[in-house]
C-alpha angles and dihedrals in degrees: 000000000000129000139168131231128205109261111243124214088252090056091047090054092048090049089058096053107092090189090076091079094054088049087053093052091051097049092044090050088053092050089046090050091052096049095045089050090057095049096034094064101057093063093050095048096094088053091049093049091050100044098040099032092236120184123235092256092049088053090054091048095052088067102023093050091057093048092046096049090044093050094047095052103035099094092039090049092056092048091050090056092050091050103038103022132285094236093051095050094041091056091044087053094047091048092050093043090053091048092048091049088054092051090050094050092048096041110145094203141001094270092059090046091054092048092049091049090054090051089048093053089050091052092049088056088061095046107038099055089057096057099079090033092058089046090053094048095043104044127059117243094256092061102043094086092064091042095053088048091057090047090055091053091052089052090052090047093051092049091054100040102041096076093043093047089049092050094048094047093049094044095047088055089204112212087353090288095130109196096355096094092067086073100029092059087071092067099076091040093051096045089050091047090053096048097045096035093056088057107041107028115093117223119239138172135193112251093214102032119174119243123253122264102205094161090055089053090048094052094043088049094045092048095049094046089051089055103037100040096060088046094056096039102034097083094052092048097044095257096287122206092252088064094059092044089050091053092050093045087052090067088053091052091052090047087054091050089056091052093049095047090055090055092044091053094051092045104050108348093241105109121159089231121034098218093189087072087070088068090072103083097209092052094048087049093046092051090053090052094047091050096046091043087053087053092052092050092045091054098041102047093050099046091042095060092043088050093054102037102035102022100042095023097235126159121252090249094052090047092048092048090048089062093057095093088051095052095044090050093049094050093043095047092042090057093047094046098055097037104039117004108046094047087058108032102022120194091002088078096059091046092049085052094057090048093046093049090048089051090053088049092053090047092050088050090052095049094046088054096041096049101026118177088356096064113136131209094246090054088056093052098082098050091041091052091048090049091048092051090051094048093047092054088055108036099052102050098027097090089050091051091051094050095043098100096028113118110254090239091063099039094104094049089044093051091051092050094051093053092047096050090049089057094044088051089052092051091049091049091054088051092050089057087085090062103037099034117013092038086072096049123087117226093224108052128158117231089257092053097050097076097049093042093052092046093052092046090048091053090048092051092049090053089059090046092053091048092051092048086055088054090048089053091056096046089051087071086077091059120095114277089230111027114198113240112228094198096182096041091217114177119237098206108028129325101246097096095034121154114263131202108271115269117220111217 
């Protein structure tokens, strides 16, 4: 459905400013840099483990630490842009992300790498929320459809190119640096973004910006740390009693968060989490789906790369190329889902996606069992393509389905929360890898035992992934039958927490 709006004088002025297209290129490059950084790391994890002697838990925290810091800071990062200026916070985020990337690339040990990745995630939480806010403030309404279309294309390109770029940089071993160029490549990009962004991006603020809720951020972070840290460390330490106590107390911390958020909402109307949204059944169900789907992705992508490179002994480049059918299927199915299928069939498309993805997972399980250590890339192409189709049918329209019945005055807060819980689910999934994958692998394996052990653990993890996708299928019955599609993602109460195109980890 298309419509035209009268062009205001402000929009006319914006249309005459040619710098807006340079500003668009800069913020899109920053978004691309963040997305690639998420996907590029997974393919290099085995090389990092081999070169640095990282433990299983440190491997998990290299990825989970980023996701956790990113999730915890997303909403606050958006509000900081509203209050202090989107350009200022964006440039601060780009600068911090560049410094953190340098620290990752120069890390002397796994502990420094984990700390640098956490810093990188925190800086991304300042940078990423400003991207669409700057676009919204820079471009007139009649141009935003085209701009958001370009943004979606950049997201798709990042999802496809990230693993391949990571594989190439690791395989080339530039200057004998092994995996380090996957982080160091961000330095020239970040420096260019800082220099050019300071010149061409126009500053903007929100007239009615919500206040910060740092106590809420602290409680969310503490609760998740108390849950994820024992999961990642428990196996190595023999599952001590303090780990179980910590996970139980995490639930108490999250209960304290709910109580605090109620008081915060009544006091100044600026809670981190708008609890009234959960009275909308479809939103509550959608948040559950987003969280659990994030768990699925967190588990799958890490165990998949370990299975190929450690279990089967493949090179990073071969592993990266093997994932191409998956990436192509996700991008193609996502476009068809939003443009053709969901407007006609509604919720059934998302449910079909869950079942198709589960079918691909089960097929992958069978093939890994059937062919074992001799599995080839072309044999993986079919299950990966099926999984990609299922994921594409879900990931593109899911946010719109969750937002369909949310009151317009809360659309911005709801969008920010959706992005946050997806990242939190991803961090939780990465933590659960200790249980569903590493829990089946002995610490002292002979070279001949590594392949079979990793294949068995991979099949076990896929069994959990398939089961969770079945749960997602059932929970989706609570989504609206005909979710409305908000193609431009325009915010209704300030663009800081505007819905973004889904990012594939």
